[in-house]
Structures are given as structure tokens and as C-alpha cells.
N, C-alpha and C positions, 0 to 999 in steps of 0.2 A: 111220735113218742120221743125221738131224739132231735134236738134243735141245735144248729151250728152255733159255736161259741167263738173260740179263736179260729178264724177262718183262713184257709190256704196257707197254713204254716205247719210243718211237720213237728209234732210234739212227741218226745220220746220218754217223758216221765212226768208225773203229776203227784203232788202231795198236798195235804191239808194240815194246817196248824192244829196239833192235838188239843190245845187249850182254847183256841178260837177258830173253829172250822170254816168261818167265812173268809179267812186268809188262806190263799192258795198260791202255790208256785208250780210252774210248768217249764220243762226244759226243752229247747229246740235245737236247730242247726246252728253251726257257727258260734257256739257259746251263748246263744240267745236264751234269756230267762224272762218269763212272763210272770207278773205278780198281780194278784187281785186281793183287795181288802173288803169286797162286797159280795162274796160268794160266787164270783165269776161273772157278775153282771158287766163289769168293765175290767180291762187289763192294761197294765203298764209294761212296756218292753224295756228290760234291763239287760245285763249281760254278766256272765261269770268271767271276770277279767275282761280282756279286750275282745270286742265283738269282731267276728270274721273267721275265716278258715273253714275246715271241714269237720270240726269236732261236733259230736252229738252229746248234749247234756242228758244222758240217759240215767243218771243217778242224782236225785235231789232228796235229801232227808232233813227234817227239822228236829232239833234236840227236844225231847218231850219235857225236859225240866226247865230249859232256858230257850224259849222259842225264838229269841233273836239270833241264835246260833244255827246256821244252816251249813250243811256239807254238800258238795257237788263234785261229780266226776263223770266219766263216761268214755265213749269210744273216741280214740285219738287224743285223749287227755294225758297229761303227764302227772298222774297221781290224783290227789284230792285237794280241792280248794275249800276255803272256809270263810264265812261271813259272820260277823258278830253284830251287825246292824240291820238284820232283816233282809239281806240281799243287795244292799247298796254298794258296799265295797267288799273286795275279796283278797285273800292271800293264800298262796300255795303252802300247804302244811305237810303234805306227804308226797315224796317223789323218790325216784331211784337214785342212789348215790353215784351211779356210773352213767347217769343221764339216759338210761334206756327207757323205753315206753313203759309206763305203769298205769294200766287201765283198771278201773273199778267199774264193772260192766253194766250194772243196772241198779235200780233202787233197792232190789233185793240183795245187793252185795254189801250193804252197810246195815248194821243192827246195833241196838242198845241193850245194856244190861237192865233187866226189869226192876231191880231194886235201886240201882244207882245210875241214872242216865248220864252222869258225867263220864261213865265208862262206855266206850263205843268201839265196835269192831269193824274191820273192813277186810274184804277178800279180794286179793289181786287175781286178775283173770289168768295170767301165766307169767312166770311160774306162780303156782297157787300158794302164795304166802298169806298168812293171817296176821294182820296188824291190830294193835290195841292202843287206845288212848285212854288215859284216866283223867283228862282235864278238858272234856268236851271237844276233843279233836284238835287241840292246839299243838300237841306233840304226840308222836307215834313211835311205837317199838314193834318189831316183828317178834311174834311169840310162838309161831308154829308154821307148818307147811303140810299140804296134802301130799302123801308119798306116792311114788310109783306111777306118775302120769307120763304119758307120751308127749312128744313135742307138739303134736297136733291137738292135744286136749286143751279145753278152755273152761274155766269155772265161772258160773253165772250167779249163783245164789248162796247166801249164808243166812242162817236163821238160828237165833238164840232162843232157847225155851223160855216162854214168858212167865212160867210159874216160879215164884221167888225161891222155892226150895229145890228147884231143878235147873237153875240158870247155868249150872256147869255143863249142861248137855247142849251141844251145838250140832247142826247139820249143815252140810255143804254138798253141792253137786253142780254138774254142768255137762259139757260135751263128753261123750262116751258113756253117759247115762248111769254111771255108778253113783251110789249114795255113800257119802262118807260121814263119819260120826265121831265126835269128841265128847268125852265125859270128864274132862279136866279143864274146861274153860278155853279150849282152842289150842292147847300146847301140843297135844298128841292126837293123831287121827288114824282111824282104821276104816276100811271099807266094810259095809254091812254085808257084803257078798251078794247083794241084790242088784242086778242090772235092770234098771227101770225099763219096762216094756219088753225085757228079754232080748234086746238087740242093741248094738252100739249106735245105730243111727237113731238116737233119741236124746236130744239135748234137754236136760232138766233145766228149764229157764227160770222158774220161780218156786220157792218153798215158803209156805205160811203155816204157822202154828194156829190151832183153833183157840180163839179167845174165850170159849165157853166150856170145852171138854178137855180136861187135863190128859196129856199124852197123845192127843190126836194131832196129826200133821197132814197137810195137803201139798201136793206138788203137781205141776203141769209140765208136759213135754212137747218138744217141737222136733219135726224131722224134715229132711230135705230130699230124699230119694223116693220116687213114687212107687218103686217096687217094694218098699218097706212101709206099706200103707197102714199097718196096724201097730206102729211103734210110737205112739204118742198118747194123748189123752190126759185124764185126771187120775192121779194115784193118791191113795190114802193109807196112812199108817195109824194104828191105834195103840202102839206100844213104844212111843217116843222115838220113832224112826228106825227101829230094829228090823221090822219086816214091813213089806208094802204089798198092796193089792191094786191092780188097775181096775178101777170101778166103771168108768164110762169113757166114751168118745175115743177109742183107740185109733180110729181112722182120721182124727182131726189134729192138726198142728196148732199148738197154742203158744202165745207170747206173753200173756199177762194173767195174773191171779191176785185177787184181794179177798180177804175174809173179814167180816164184821160181826160183832155180837148183837143179837136181838133178844127179846124176851122169849122167843121160841127156839133159840139156838143159833147156829152159824148161818149167816147169809153170805153166799159166795158169788163172786163175779169172775168169769173167765173170758178172755178175749183171744181170738185166733190170729194167726199170722204165719207167714212163710217168707223165706228170703227171695225166692224167685216167683214174683207175682204172675209172670206170664204162663207158668205151668199150672193150668187149671185142674190137672189130675190130682193135685194135692189139696184136700179140703183144709181150710184154715183162715186165710184172710177173709174179712167181712163177717165172721161169725162171732156173735156176742150172746153169752148164756148167763142165766142167773138161777140160783137155787136158794130157797128160803128154809130148807130143812136139812142142811148139812150135806147136800149132794145126793139125796134120795130121788127127788124129782127136779125137773128143770123147765125153765121158761126161755123161749127163744126171743131175743131182743135184737135180732139182726136186721130189722127193717130200718136202714139208715141211708140217707142220701149222701153218698161218699163224695168228699171234696178232693180236688187236686191240691198239691202243696206248692211251695215256691219254686220247686224244680220241675213242675209240670206233671208229676207222677200222681196217679190216683192212689190216695193214701188210705187203704183199707186194712192195714195191719193195726192191731189194737195193742197199745203199749202200757196202759195202766188205767186205774180208776181211783177216784177220790170222792168222799162224801162230804158235802158242805151244807149250808142253809141258804135259802133264797131270802128275798126281802120280806117275805111274809112269815118267816120262821119255819118253813117247810124243809124237810131234808131233801137233798137233791144230789144226784150222781153226776159227776163230771167224768167223761171218758176221753182219754188221750189217744189219738190215732196219728198215723203218718200224714194225714191231710188236715189236721187241726183238732180242736176239742168239740165235744157235744155235751149237752146237758139235758137232764130229764128229771122231773119231780114225781114221775109215775112208776118208777121201777125200783123203789127201795122201801123197806120198812125199818131201816136203821134210824135211830134217833140220836142226833148229835147234842152235845152239851158243851158249855164254855164256862170259863171262870168268870165270876162276877166282875163287871167292869168297874175300875177305880178311876178311870179317866176316859173322856171321849174326845175325839179329834174329828173335825169336819172342815171341809174346804169351802170358802166363799170366793166370789170373783176377784177380790183384791186383798184377801186376808185368810189366815188359818185360825179357826176358833177352837180353843182348848178349854175343856171344863174338867175340874177336879172334884170328884165326889168323895164322900167319907169324912173323917174327922181330922185328917192330917194333910199338910201342904205337900206340894210336889214341885219338881224342877223339870223344865223342858229344854230340848235342844233341837234345832232344825239344821240338817246337813244336806249338802248337795251330793251328786253322784260320785264326786271325788273324795268325799268324806270331810269336806271343809265346813266348819260350823258357820252358819250365816245368821243365826239368831239364837238366843238363849234367855232364860229367865226363871222366875219363881212364881208359883201360883198358890194362893192360900186355899185352904179347904173350903169347898162349896162355892168357889169363885170361878169366873169365866174370863179368859184372856183372849183378846182379838189381836193377833200378830199380823201387822201389815206385810204384804208381799209385793207391794207396788214397786219397790226398788230392786227386786230380784229379777235375774234373767229368766226367761221362759225355759222350763224344763221340769224334771222330776226331783222332788225333795223327800227326804225321810224325816218324819217328826217322831221324836222319842220323848215320852213323859215318864220320868222316874218317880215312883211313889213308894211308900214304905213296904208294900207287899209285892213289888215287882215293877215291871216296865210295860207300858202300852206303846205300840208303834203303829204308824200308818204311812203309806206312800201317797203323796199328793202331787198334782200337776199345777204348775204356775202358767 
């Protein structure tokens, strides 16, 4: 059911381009970033800044309005880095003014305004400050903070209500398992008074709003102490996060959660994980579950041949899911784990869509072939990993240009085609 994809590399986050789901990004160890433009069939290894060190790229998000803009952060990062060319070059855009560590802990720590994707929010792990940018992450301001946290508390997830008329409602949670809520766009926060699972030993690691049912929210919890074996699982709220009910799997420690819309309602994927893999008394790692009816019934997808990662560890913690399309147009799930990624076309009913293509880019042995469709001309630019332009030009509507690469050094290049309705990008190897 699950086939190895990126092999023997720890992957801490994965995301698909919302306008072209065949484009994927996955974050790894040492600022490693893996990019695919063919639905995960092949991957290019890039980096968020300089490759190396012990940082984990555990937060990668793509701006839903301008998908060339990518934001990344994670464990041992100093804030948030930003790319405007599809992951080729990066610049740090959010950091601590006193040079203290500023971590944005997971993909669920960054979220966008549903009406205006230029507005983006980020939650700092500790202290729990909420930052906002109104220009796609280029500049940030602090707008609020979670009150009353202890020094050992850590915030993991921030979620903006996706309903345009309720986008002022935001939820946040993390270690110590309290759920916090804002009704004024993140400026002021109060606890709902609900301790998730009824005990402090439950880190709420991810929060996701339902894309089909207004007011419904899902959250998953993770615990570390085996005597607290009923303090995790899947929690659901049906009143915009005011009250919560632990629905299933209270004895299971989870790391990941994704929710997708289908014609029958919410399709949910949850993945298990725990910090201490040697303690088998805690159920969590190696557990993969799917529901096609909003959490009422569940399918066990845990039959996986787990791989070791580059550190020699068996990577059975599940860090995320993304839905893409394979070469035949079938929807496919990519699962990110601590040992690599896995893919399967047999475990989802989600149907992906993409914007109509205005330009196509493909690579040949000694050239890059660019074709422009539609009624208007376009311009193209080819840049190397340092952002240096190595070729550019103009292509008339309906024409095809073959750009020679015989004089270029071997490596990875980004091709950007600017047309009147937007930009088409691709990563190619020379």
C-alpha cells in the first residue's frame, strides 16, 4: 500500500502547491529542502539557506495566492525564512531583535487569512508571540501573545478560521494542553478553560479546521509519560473551538493531522509519534489512520516497511501528509516520516485540481523547452541556486523556445515564465 519515496532521509514537513498539487516541498535535517514538480516521482535536494547543522525544517508553507512565495522555519531555526522564487534562494524575514532563538515549530504554526492570502500569521514556540505580515511574509509585526504560560510551556499550532465571515477567530495550543482562542484576529487571547484530555501531559500538536463543516475543528494530542496513557487522541469541537470532546484513540500519541474536503465530507489523516521510540509502552509511532466520514469510522493504514534515516534511526514517527497527483492524473497521498516519504494512490478519495496551464516547461538532455499557450506572449528567466540569471528572453503566444543548456555548469536551475495571468515555475537539472 505504501511505497518508499524519498528514502533514508528524515522528513519533518511536507506540503503541496495549492494551485498545482504536483509541486511538492519537504523539509529535512540540516536545513535540507526537497522539491518535486512531478507529483513526487523525482526530487531535487535544495536547502533553506546554508545546508548543514542540526536544524529541522519542520515548517514549510506555500502562499495560496502567490505560490512562488514559500515560508520555512523549524527546530533550531532563528525565525522564519522566505523564498520568492519557489525555494531556490532564501532570506531571513523574521527573527528576535535580541538574537534569541525564535522557533516556529511546525507547519501548523503558520496560517493565512482566508480572504487575503497576503496576510499571514506565525506563532512563536516560546514566548508565545503571534506575528502578522500583510505583504506575503516580507515584513512582520507582533500583534499579540498567549497569556499566563509557564516557562516550560511550548506552543505548537495556530489555526485561522477558514470561513471568510469568521476569519477573526483563531485557535492556538501546545504543551500543557490548554486551548486558547482569539476573536479579534490574534490581538487578545483567552483560554477556553478546556484542558485537552483533562491532563497537562498532552501536547496539542496540530489543529485543523474542517473545510466542509462551518465551526468544526479537529486537534490531535501527543503524550510522553506512560502512566498518562489516556491523555492523547483525536479531539473535535463543533462550536468554533469553545468546547471540545475527545472522540477517539485516547491511548495513542499523535504527531500529525491533515483534513481534506471530499464530496462526502471531511477526509482525515492522522499519524502517530512519540519522542522516546524505545518506550514501546506508549502507542504512537508507526500508527497511520484514515477516516472518510469526519472521524466516525477509521481505516488502519499502518502496514509500512519503515526505513532508517541518515542518522541510522528507524523513522516511524509520522510528521505530515500531502495530496498530489501522479503521472496518470490519480490523486496520491505522500506521507512524511522520520525515515523518509512514502506514497500511495489507494488511500484517498480526495480529488485535486490545478489552475489551467499558461506555459509548459520541460527538460531535454542539452536544453530547456518552454512553450507558451494562450493569446499573449510571455517572458522567461533561468536562474541558478544563487539567484544569478543565466538566460532570459521573450516567447510569443503559441510558440515554443528551446534554450540551450550546453554552456551551463551541472546543477539545479529554476525556470520562471511570467505571463499575463501569473507565473509558471519549474526546477530542472543540468
